[in-house]
N, C-alpha and C positions, 0 to 999 in steps of 0.2 A: 528451454528444455519445460518451463512451466509457461501457462498461460494464464493472466489476469483479465477479470472484467475492469473496465474503467466504472468506477463507482463515485468520479468526481463530476460535480454541476458546478453551473457558474456562481459566483461568487455571489451572497447576498439574495439568492433564488429560493434556499431551501435551508432548514433549520439545521446549524450545526451539530446535534444531538444525531438528527436522519443520517448525517453524512457520516458520522462516527459509527452508528450502529451499523449501516452497511459495510463500511471499511471493514470492520471487526469481523462481521458476518462472514466478507469474502475473504480475509486472513483465513478464518478458520477453515472455509472450505478449502484453500489452497493446502491447509496443513494436512488436512484431513486426507486431501487426492494424494499430496505427495507420499506420504505413512502409507496407504492403501496400496500406491506402487512398489514403495521398499517393503513392506510386509513379507511378501512370498520369496525375497532374495536372500541369500546366507552372507554375500559381500556386498556392500553398497560404495561406491566410490566417495571420496571426501567431495570432489568437485561436485556431484549431484547434492549432498548434503549442505554445500555452500552455497550451490543454485537455490536451493529449497529456501534458507533462510535467507539470502539476499531478496529473493523475491517478497517474501514476508515483510522485511526490514523496508522495502521501498514502497510497500503498500501503506504500512502504518506511519512513515516518515512523511510522504506526500499528503497524506490525511492530516498531518499535523501541522504541517505547514500552511496548508489551506484553511487551515482553522483559524490559524493566528494572525495572516494574509490582511494586511492595511493598504487601503487606497494607496496609489503612488502621490505624495504632494508635490508638483513640479516647482523649483526654485531655481532664478536665475543661476546662472554660473557664478560665483566671485561674491555671493549675497552675504 
């Protein structure tokens, strides 16, 4: 139903503050578009509201996970 732009960059290539700001800006744009679409309607289904909230949550969660991601340390099995 809604579209999001990919605002994530490869780990270590950008300052996490820039990523955080761009993700927050995208989340605000997503909310604004959703509210503008729903504003002129008298009835709104719970599915539409759920979709909007899930899109925002997914965007913010992905940014949070990317900002705390650490490189994978390979260890032998059974070590």
